[in-house]
C-alpha positions as a printed Julia matrix, in Angstrom:
144×3 Matrix{Float64}:
  83.66  119.64  71.68
  82.73  120.2   68.07
  82.43  118.3   64.81
  84.34  120.96  62.89
  87.19  119.9   60.64
  90.35  118.81  62.46
  93.78  119.89  61.27
  95.12  119.0   57.84
  98.09  117.06  59.17
  98.79  113.81  57.34
 100.21  110.66  58.91
 103.51  109.45  57.52
 103.45  106.06  55.77
 105.66  104.55  58.51
 104.14  106.54  61.41
 103.55  103.48  63.59
 107.25  102.59  63.65
 108.18  106.15  64.68
 105.35  106.21  67.24
 106.43  102.93  68.85
 110.09  104.02  68.91
 109.15  107.28  70.62
 107.07  105.51  73.28
 109.91  103.07  73.99
 112.4   105.92  74.28
 110.24  107.62  76.92
 109.64  104.6   79.18
 112.43  105.56  81.6
 112.63  109.3   80.96
 112.33  111.57  84.0
 109.65  114.25  83.87
 111.25  117.64  83.24
 109.55  120.87  82.2
 110.74  121.87  78.75
 112.17  118.43  78.02
 109.6   115.76  78.89
 106.31  117.29  80.0
 102.77  116.64  78.78
 102.74  119.26  76.02
 106.14  118.36  74.63
 105.33  114.65  74.81
 102.14  115.23  72.81
 104.07  117.4   70.34
 106.78  114.73  70.04
 104.09  112.19  69.19
 102.57  114.51  66.58
 106.03  114.93  65.08
 106.65  111.17  65.08
 103.29  110.52  63.4
 103.24  113.43  60.9
 106.78  114.77  60.66
 105.63  118.21  61.88
 106.54  119.64  65.29
 103.66  121.78  66.59
 105.74  122.88  69.59
 108.72  124.17  67.6
 108.07  127.83  68.55
 107.79  126.94  72.24
 110.76  124.64  72.74
 113.63  125.88  74.87
 111.78  126.76  78.05
 113.11  125.31  81.28
 111.48  124.79  84.62
 107.94  124.84  85.94
 107.74  128.63  86.14
 108.55  129.18  82.46
 106.36  126.24  81.45
 103.36  127.48  83.41
 103.84  131.0   82.03
 103.8   129.62  78.47
 100.71  127.54  79.21
  98.87  130.54  80.63
  99.78  132.67  77.62
  98.52  129.89  75.31
  95.24  129.66  77.23
  96.02  126.28  78.81
  96.86  122.85  77.51
  93.54  122.45  75.69
  93.98  125.72  73.82
  97.56  124.72  72.96
  96.29  121.44  71.45
  93.49  123.18  69.54
  95.89  125.75  68.11
  98.22  122.97  66.95
  95.71  120.31  65.88
  92.41  121.99  65.11
  89.16  121.56  66.95
  88.56  118.52  69.17
  86.63  115.64  67.64
  84.25  113.06  69.12
  85.82  110.56  71.5
  84.45  107.6   69.54
  86.82  108.58  66.7
  89.94  107.93  68.82
  92.86  106.25  67.06
  96.31  105.29  68.24
  98.51  108.39  68.03
  95.75  110.93  68.68
  96.11  113.51  71.46
  93.76  113.63  74.46
  93.08  115.93  77.38
  92.88  114.24  80.78
  92.46  115.49  84.35
  95.85  115.82  86.01
  94.81  115.34  89.59
  95.03  118.11  92.12
  93.99  121.69  91.62
  91.78  120.9   88.64
  94.66  120.94  86.18
  94.6   119.13  82.86
  97.31  117.31  80.96
  97.81  116.16  77.4
  98.19  112.48  76.75
  98.23  110.19  73.75
  96.01  107.31  72.67
  98.11  104.11  72.75
  95.39  101.5   72.15
  91.65  101.24  71.7
  91.24  101.36  75.49
  94.32  103.14  76.89
  96.14  106.45  76.89
  99.58  107.43  78.15
 100.81  110.59  79.87
 104.22  111.52  81.23
 104.67  110.54  84.86
 107.44  111.22  87.36
 109.5   108.64  85.5
 108.37  107.33  82.14
 104.83  107.01  80.92
 101.75  106.33  82.99
  98.83  104.5   81.42
  95.18  105.22  82.12
  91.88  104.08  80.64
  90.84  106.01  77.55
  87.43  106.76  79.06
  89.19  109.24  81.38
  89.9   111.56  78.44
  87.79  114.71  78.24
  88.7   115.8   74.71
  90.34  114.26  71.66
  92.31  115.83  68.83
  92.83  113.81  65.67
  96.42  113.58  64.5
  96.4   113.14  60.75
């Protein structure tokens, strides 16, 4: 973690409306690599909040094999987030709409999630979004 400058993305004036609409639209969405996975969910949130899609060059992959290959080539989910959003910032700076890195359970994998309140984050689950306490996040990227 570093205190270096985060990205220069700016939040849209009506970002909260777009953010809330996106979350509602994902509540019953089935997890699917290349459609609704942790990286694309985080990128969708960044796009809803700022109007810019950091995953535009990566969209179009399908299936776990292609998704994992892309993640490996990017250096993992943390490197993907850093490339798109700048260096991580201190956790005490977390705001709704920011992107976080959380442990994803088995095999020591990580996942990207999104801050949804001062105490909670959300990540894609098997169906819809799963909430977890914000203290579980390992890194935070400011979005705008």
